[in-house]
MIDOSE-1310 file (N, C-alpha, C; in nm, 2 decimals, decimal comma, always signed):
residues 149
mtsp	+0,70/+0,07/+2,98/+0,84/+0,07/+2,94/+0,86/-0,02/+2,82; +0,92/+0,02/+2,72/+0,94/-0,06/+2,60/+1,07/-0,14/+2,61; +1,06/-0,27/+2,56/+1,18/-0,35/+2,57/+1,29/-0,30/+2,46; +1,42/-0,32/+2,49/+1,52/-0,27/+2,39/+1,50/-0,33/+2,25
avcv	+1,45/-0,45/+2,24/+1,43/-0,52/+2,11/+1,33/-0,44/+2,03; +1,22/-0,40/+2,10/+1,12/-0,32/+2,03/+1,17/-0,19/+1,98; +1,26/-0,12/+2,06/+1,32/+0,01/+2,03/+1,41/+0,00/+1,90; +1,49/-0,11/+1,90/+1,57/-0,13/+1,79/+1,49/-0,15/+1,66
taaa	+1,39/-0,23/+1,67/+1,30/-0,26/+1,55/+1,23/-0,13/+1,51; +1,18/-0,05/+1,61/+1,11/+0,07/+1,57/+1,21/+0,17/+1,51; +1,33/+0,17/+1,56/+1,43/+0,27/+1,51/+1,46/+0,24/+1,36; +1,46/+0,11/+1,32/+1,49/+0,08/+1,18/+1,39/+0,14/+1,09
wftk	+1,27/+0,17/+1,13/+1,17/+0,22/+1,05/+1,20/+0,37/+1,00; +1,28/+0,44/+1,08/+1,31/+0,58/+1,06/+1,45/+0,60/+1,00; +1,48/+0,54/+0,89/+1,61/+0,55/+0,82/+1,59/+0,65/+0,71; +1,70/+0,67/+0,64/+1,70/+0,77/+0,52/+1,61/+0,71/+0,41
ahpl	+1,58/+0,58/+0,41/+1,50/+0,52/+0,31/+1,35/+0,55/+0,33; +1,31/+0,60/+0,45/+1,17/+0,63/+0,48/+1,12/+0,74/+0,39; +1,00/+0,73/+0,33/+0,95/+0,83/+0,24/+0,95/+0,97/+0,30; +0,94/+0,99/+0,43/+0,94/+1,12/+0,49/+1,07/+1,16/+0,55
agva	+1,18/+1,09/+0,52/+1,31/+1,12/+0,57/+1,36/+1,26/+0,53; +1,33/+1,30/+0,41/+1,38/+1,43/+0,36/+1,31/+1,54/+0,44; +1,18/+1,52/+0,46/+1,10/+1,62/+0,54/+1,15/+1,64/+0,68; +1,17/+1,52/+0,75/+1,21/+1,52/+0,88/+1,35/+1,58/+0,89
rhrc	+1,44/+1,55/+0,80/+1,58/+1,60/+0,80/+1,58/+1,75/+0,78; +1,50/+1,79/+0,68/+1,50/+1,94/+0,65/+1,45/+2,02/+0,77; +1,34/+1,97/+0,84/+1,29/+2,04/+0,96/+1,40/+2,04/+1,07; +1,47/+1,93/+1,09/+1,57/+1,92/+1,19/+1,68/+2,02/+1,16
ltlh	+1,73/+2,03/+1,03/+1,83/+2,12/+1,00/+1,79/+2,26/+1,01; +1,66/+2,29/+0,98/+1,61/+2,43/+0,99/+1,60/+2,47/+1,13; +1,54/+2,38/+1,22/+1,52/+2,42/+1,36/+1,64/+2,41/+1,44; +1,72/+2,31/+1,42/+1,83/+2,28/+1,52/+1,97/+2,31/+1,46
gtpp	+1,98/+2,32/+1,33/+2,11/+2,34/+1,26/+2,18/+2,21/+1,22; +2,15/+2,11/+1,29/+2,20/+1,98/+1,26/+2,12/+1,87/+1,32; +2,10/+1,75/+1,26/+2,03/+1,65/+1,32/+2,12/+1,58/+1,42; +2,06/+1,50/+1,51/+2,14/+1,42/+1,61/+2,24/+1,33/+1,53
rltv	+2,35/+1,31/+1,59/+2,46/+1,23/+1,53/+2,41/+1,09/+1,49; +2,44/+1,05/+1,37/+2,41/+0,91/+1,31/+2,26/+0,89/+1,29; +2,18/+0,99/+1,29/+2,04/+0,97/+1,26/+1,99/+1,07/+1,15; +1,88/+1,04/+1,10/+1,82/+1,13/+1,00/+1,77/+1,26/+1,06
acga	+1,70/+1,25/+1,17/+1,64/+1,36/+1,24/+1,61/+1,33/+1,38; +1,58/+1,43/+1,46/+1,54/+1,40/+1,60/+1,40/+1,35/+1,61; +1,36/+1,30/+1,72/+1,23/+1,24/+1,74/+1,12/+1,34/+1,71; +1,14/+1,46/+1,76/+1,03/+1,56/+1,75/+1,01/+1,60/+1,60
cwey	+1,12/+1,61/+1,52/+1,11/+1,64/+1,38/+1,04/+1,52/+1,30; +1,08/+1,40/+1,34/+1,01/+1,28/+1,28/+0,86/+1,29/+1,31; +0,83/+1,31/+1,43/+0,69/+1,32/+1,47/+0,61/+1,42/+1,39; +0,67/+1,54/+1,38/+0,61/+1,65/+1,30/+0,59/+1,60/+1,16
avrt	+0,69/+1,54/+1,09/+0,68/+1,49/+0,95/+0,57/+1,39/+0,94; +0,56/+1,29/+1,03/+0,46/+1,19/+1,02/+0,32/+1,24/+1,05; +0,31/+1,32/+1,15/+0,17/+1,37/+1,18/+0,12/+1,47/+1,07; +0,21/+1,55/+1,02/+0,17/+1,64/+0,92/+0,13/+1,57/+0,79
datv	+0,20/+1,47/+0,76/+0,17/+1,38/+0,64/+0,03/+1,32/+0,66; +0,01/+1,26/+0,77/-0,12/+1,20/+0,80/-0,23/+1,30/+0,80; -0,21/+1,41/+0,85/-0,31/+1,52/+0,85/-0,35/+1,56/+0,71; -0,25/+1,59/+0,63/-0,28/+1,63/+0,49/-0,34/+1,52/+0,42
aale	-0,30/+1,40/+0,43/-0,37/+1,28/+0,37/-0,51/+1,27/+0,41; -0,54/+1,29/+0,53/-0,68/+1,28/+0,58/-0,77/+1,40/+0,53; -0,71/+1,52/+0,53/-0,78/+1,64/+0,48/-0,81/+1,63/+0,33; -0,72/+1,57/+0,26/-0,73/+1,57/+0,11/-0,80/+1,44/+0,06
glpa	-0,83/+1,35/+0,16/-0,89/+1,22/+0,12/-0,80/+1,13/+0,05; -0,67/+1,14/+0,07/-0,57/+1,05/+0,01/-0,57/+0,91/+0,08; -0,53/+0,81/+0,00/-0,52/+0,68/+0,07/-0,40/+0,68/+0,16; -0,41/+0,60/+0,27/-0,30/+0,60/+0,37/-0,17/+0,54/+0,31
dlvi	-0,18/+0,44/+0,23/-0,07/+0,38/+0,17/-0,07/+0,40/+0,02; +0,02/+0,47/-0,04/+0,02/+0,49/-0,18/+0,10/+0,37/-0,25; +0,05/+0,33/-0,36/+0,12/+0,22/-0,43/+0,20/+0,28/-0,53; +0,33/+0,26/-0,53/+0,43/+0,31/-0,62/+0,44/+0,23/-0,74
dpdl	+0,42/+0,29/-0,86/+0,42/+0,22/-0,99/+0,57/+0,21/-1,03; +0,63/+0,09/-1,03/+0,77/+0,08/-1,07/+0,80/+0,12/-1,21; +0,70/+0,12/-1,29/+0,72/+0,16/-1,43/+0,70/+0,31/-1,46; +0,66/+0,38/-1,36/+0,64/+0,53/-1,37/+0,78/+0,59/-1,40
idev	+0,78/+0,68/-1,50/+0,91/+0,75/-1,54/+0,90/+0,89/-1,50; +0,99/+0,94/-1,42/+1,00/+1,08/-1,39/+1,10/+1,14/-1,49; +1,03/+1,20/-1,59/+1,11/+1,26/-1,71/+1,21/+1,36/-1,66; +1,17/+1,44/-1,56/+1,27/+1,55/-1,51/+1,39/+1,48/-1,46
avdr	+1,37/+1,37/-1,38/+1,49/+1,30/-1,32/+1,58/+1,24/-1,43; +1,51/+1,19/-1,53/+1,58/+1,13/-1,65/+1,66/+1,24/-1,72; +1,60/+1,35/-1,75/+1,66/+1,46/-1,81/+1,79/+1,51/-1,73; +1,77/+1,52/-1,60/+1,88/+1,57/-1,52/+2,00/+1,46/-1,52
actg	+1,96/+1,33/-1,51/+2,06/+1,23/-1,51/+2,14/+1,23/-1,65; +2,06/+1,25/-1,75/+2,13/+1,25/-1,89/+2,23/+1,37/-1,90; +2,21/+1,47/-1,83/+2,31/+1,58/-1,83/+2,42/+1,56/-1,73; +2,42/+1,45/-1,66/+2,53/+1,42/-1,57/+2,50/+1,46/-1,43
qrvh	+2,38/+1,51/-1,40/+2,35/+1,54/-1,26/+2,33/+1,41/-1,18; +2,37/+1,40/-1,06/+2,35/+1,28/-0,98/+2,21/+1,28/-0,91; +2,12/+1,20/-0,97/+1,99/+1,19/-0,91/+1,96/+1,04/-0,90; +1,87/+1,01/-0,81/+1,83/+0,87/-0,79/+1,73/+0,83/-0,90
ltda	+1,76/+0,72/-0,97/+1,67/+0,67/-1,08/+1,62/+0,53/-1,04; +1,50/+0,50/-1,07/+1,45/+0,37/-1,06/+1,51/+0,29/-1,18; +1,49/+0,16/-1,18/+1,54/+0,08/-1,29/+1,48/+0,12/-1,42; +1,35/+0,15/-1,42/+1,28/+0,19/-1,54/+1,33/+0,32/-1,59
etlt	+1,36/+0,41/-1,50/+1,41/+0,55/-1,54/+1,55/+0,53/-1,59; +1,63/+0,44/-1,53/+1,77/+0,42/-1,58/+1,76/+0,36/-1,72; +1,67/+0,27/-1,75/+1,66/+0,21/-1,88/+1,62/+0,32/-1,98; +1,54/+0,41/-1,94/+1,50/+0,52/-2,03/+1,62/+0,61/-2,06
avar	+1,69/+0,64/-1,95/+1,81/+0,73/-1,97/+1,91/+0,66/-2,06; +1,93/+0,53/-2,04/+2,03/+0,46/-2,12/+1,99/+0,46/-2,27; +1,86/+0,44/-2,30/+1,81/+0,44/-2,43/+1,83/+0,57/-2,50; +1,81/+0,68/-2,42/+1,82/+0,82/-2,47/+1,97/+0,85/-2,50
lrae	+2,06/+0,81/-2,41/+2,20/+0,84/-2,43/+2,26/+0,75/-2,54; +2,22/+0,63/-2,55/+2,27/+0,54/-2,66/+2,22/+0,59/-2,79; +2,10/+0,65/-2,80/+2,05/+0,71/-2,92/+2,14/+0,83/-2,97; +2,20/+0,89/-2,87/+2,29/+1,00/-2,90/+2,43/+0,95/-2,94
gltl	+2,45/+0,82/-2,94/+2,57/+0,77/-2,99/+2,68/+0,74/-2,88; +2,64/+0,75/-2,75/+2,73/+0,72/-2,64/+2,75/+0,57/-2,63; +2,87/+0,53/-2,59/+2,90/+0,39/-2,56/+2,84/+0,35/-2,43; +2,83/+0,22/-2,40/+2,77/+0,18/-2,28/+2,85/+0,23/-2,16
vsva	+2,98/+0,23/-2,17/+3,07/+0,27/-2,07/+3,05/+0,42/-2,04; +3,04/+0,50/-2,15/+3,01/+0,65/-2,14/+2,88/+0,67/-2,08; +2,78/+0,59/-2,11/+2,64/+0,61/-2,06/+2,65/+0,58/-1,91; +2,71/+0,47/-1,87/+2,72/+0,44/-1,73/+2,79/+0,55/-1,65
drlg	+2,90/+0,60/-1,71/+2,97/+0,71/-1,64/+2,89/+0,84/-1,63; +2,81/+0,87/-1,73/+2,73/+0,99/-1,73/+2,62/+0,97/-1,62; +2,57/+0,85/-1,60/+2,46/+0,83/-1,51/+2,52/+0,80/-1,36; +2,65/+0,80/-1,35/+2,71/+0,77/-1,22/+2,69/+0,63/-1,18
rdwh	+2,68/+0,54/-1,27/+2,66/+0,39/-1,24/+2,77/+0,31/-1,29; +2,79/+0,20/-1,23/+2,89/+0,10/-1,28/+2,84/+0,04/-1,41; +2,93/+0,03/-1,51/+2,88/-0,02/-1,64/+2,83/-0,17/-1,63; +2,88/-0,24/-1,53/+2,83/-0,38/-1,51/+2,68/-0,38/-1,47
tvsr	+2,65/-0,28/-1,39/+2,51/-0,27/-1,34/+2,42/-0,23/-1,46; +2,46/-0,14/-1,54/+2,38/-0,09/-1,65/+2,37/-0,21/-1,75; +2,47/-0,28/-1,77/+2,47/-0,40/-1,86/+2,37/-0,50/-1,81; +2,37/-0,53/-1,68/+2,28/-0,62/-1,62/+2,14/-0,58/-1,63
llre	+2,11/-0,45/-1,61/+1,97/-0,40/-1,63/+1,93/-0,42/-1,77; +2,01/-0,39/-1,87/+1,97/-0,41/-2,01/+1,94/-0,56/-2,04; +2,03/-0,65/-1,99/+2,01/-0,79/-2,01/+1,88/-0,84/-1,95; +1,85/-0,80/-1,83/+1,73/-0,83/-1,76/+1,60/-0,78/-1,83
hrtr	+1,62/-0,66/-1,88/+1,51/-0,59/-1,96/+1,48/-0,67/-2,09; +1,59/-0,71/-2,16/+1,57/-0,78/-2,28/+1,51/-0,92/-2,26; +1,55/-0,99/-2,15/+1,49/-1,12/-2,11/+1,34/-1,10/-2,08; +1,31/-1,00/-2,00/+1,17/-0,98/-1,97/+1,08/-0,95/-2,09
tqtd	+1,14/-0,87/-2,18/+1,07/-0,83/-2,31/+1,05/-0,95/-2,39; +1,15/-1,04/-2,41/+1,14/-1,16/-2,49/+1,04/-1,25/-2,43; +1,04/-1,27/-2,29/+0,94/-1,36/-2,23/+0,80/-1,30/-2,25; +0,78/-1,17/-2,23/+0,65/-1,11/-2,25/+0,60/-1,13/-2,40
tqad	+0,69/-1,12/-2,49/+0,66/-1,13/-2,63/+0,62/-1,28/-2,66; +0,69/-1,37/-2,61/+0,66/-1,51/-2,63/+0,52/-1,54/-2,56; +0,50/-1,49/-2,45/+0,37/-1,52/-2,38/+0,25/-1,46/-2,46; +0,27/-1,34/-2,52/+0,17/-1,27/-2,60/+0,14/-1,36/-2,72
atad	+0,25/-1,41/-2,79/+0,24/-1,49/-2,91/+0,16/-1,62/-2,87; +0,19/-1,68/-2,76/+0,12/-1,80/-2,72/-0,02/-1,77/-2,69; -0,05/-1,66/-2,63/-0,19/-1,63/-2,60/-0,27/-1,60/-2,72; -0,20/-1,53/-2,82/-0,27/-1,50/-2,95/-0,30/-1,62/-3,03
sgva	-0,22/-1,72/-3,02/-0,24/-1,84/-3,10/-0,34/-1,94/-3,04; -0,38/-1,90/-2,91/-0,49/-1,98/-2,85/-0,43/-2,11/-2,78; -0,30/-2,12/-2,77/-0,24/-2,23/-2,71/-0,22/-2,20/-2,56; -0,25/-2,29/-2,47/-0,23/-2,27/-2,33/-0,08/-2,27/-2,29
a	-0,04/-2,17/-2,21/+0,10/-2,17/-2,17/+0,13/-2,27/-2,07
């Protein structure tokens, strides 16, 4: 018998943030018409999603844990976001969309509105990006000059 603390901890793993949440939810909706109340999917559908994913990964020789590149740009998602569709974008994708829309002459407020984001958030992302870029440029200049940082 599992203790309640373990069950609560285990349950936290199967939220909508889980990489297989969409698969489990789709299966649950297809088989049952609706997932259990306040959850992504029922246990059987979660098990199916997890086991199927592991089986395909093993058959195809894929690594168990994929490393997500935060700088990878999904151009299709960026294109859709730029047309006003609501899609999830990473920070790197958001910056790409902002640059594209600003090049079209949109104001920062209009860009944020088009992307469905708060303009303060977009402004913060741009500031952080500029700061990182300046820091990287300074580090490169220091390395090129042969001076230790």
